[in-house]
C-alpha positions in Angstrom: -0.1 -0.1 -0.1 1.2 3.4 -0.8 1.1 6.7 0.9 -1.9 7.9 -0.9 -3.9 4.6 0.0 -3.4 5.3 3.7 -4.4 8.9 3.4 -7.6 7.6 1.6 -8.3 5.1 4.2 -7.9 7.6 7.0 -10.3 10.1 5.3 -12.8 7.2 4.9 -12.6 6.5 8.6 -13.0 10.1 9.5 -16.1 10.3 7.3 -17.6 7.2 8.6 -17.1 8.8 12.2 -18.6 12.0 11.3 -21.7 10.5 9.5 -22.3 8.2 12.5 -22.2 11.2 14.9 -24.6 13.0 12.5 -26.9 9.9 12.4 -26.8 9.4 16.2 -27.9 13.1 16.6 -30.9 12.8 14.0 -31.9 9.5 15.7 -32.0 11.3 19.1 -34.2 14.2 17.5 -36.4 11.6 16.0 -37.0 9.7 19.2 -37.7 13.0 21.0 -40.1 14.1 18.5 -41.9 10.6 18.6 -42.0 10.7 22.4 -43.7 14.1 22.3 -46.3 13.2 19.8 -47.0 10.0 21.6 -47.4 11.9 24.8 -49.7 14.3 23.2 -51.7 11.5 21.5 -52.1 9.7 25.0 -53.4 13.0 26.5 -55.7 13.5 23.9 -57.0 10.1 23.8 -57.4 10.3 27.7 -59.3 13.4 27.6 -61.5 12.3 24.9 -62.3 8.7 25.5 -62.2 8.6 29.2 -65.5 9.5 31.0 -63.7 10.7 34.0 -62.8 14.0 32.7 -65.7 16.0 32.2 -66.4 19.8 31.6 -67.2 21.8 34.7 -70.9 21.8 35.7 -72.9 25.1 34.9 -73.6 27.4 37.7 -77.4 28.2 38.3 -76.6 31.9 38.9 -74.9 32.0 35.3 -77.7 30.2 33.8 -80.3 32.6 35.4 -78.4 35.6 34.2 -78.2 34.2 30.7 -81.7 33.6 30.8 -82.6 36.9 32.0 -80.5 38.6 29.4 -81.9 36.6 26.6 -85.4 37.3 27.7 -84.7 41.1 27.7 -83.2 41.0 24.2 -86.0 39.1 23.1 -88.5 41.4 24.5 -86.6 44.5 23.4 -85.7 45.7 26.8 -82.6 47.6 27.7 -80.1 45.8 29.9 -77.5 48.4 30.9 -77.0 46.4 34.2 -75.3 43.5 32.3 
């Protein structure tokens, strides 16, 4: 083997190390993104499929105010107090 062959072989080894480092970085990024997407999907499914998480109940005072305001609008009354 000549001197040129050794330089070429050393260059190939450096390129392989560099490409493997780049590959490892891309692999970590992909894994991180996959984990985040999986967590988001799991949270979405938990909130939509599970019957345990429900919206808060409506308050009676809010319903009464809404009913009064809609009645005043329907009847044409002014409701400056709202």
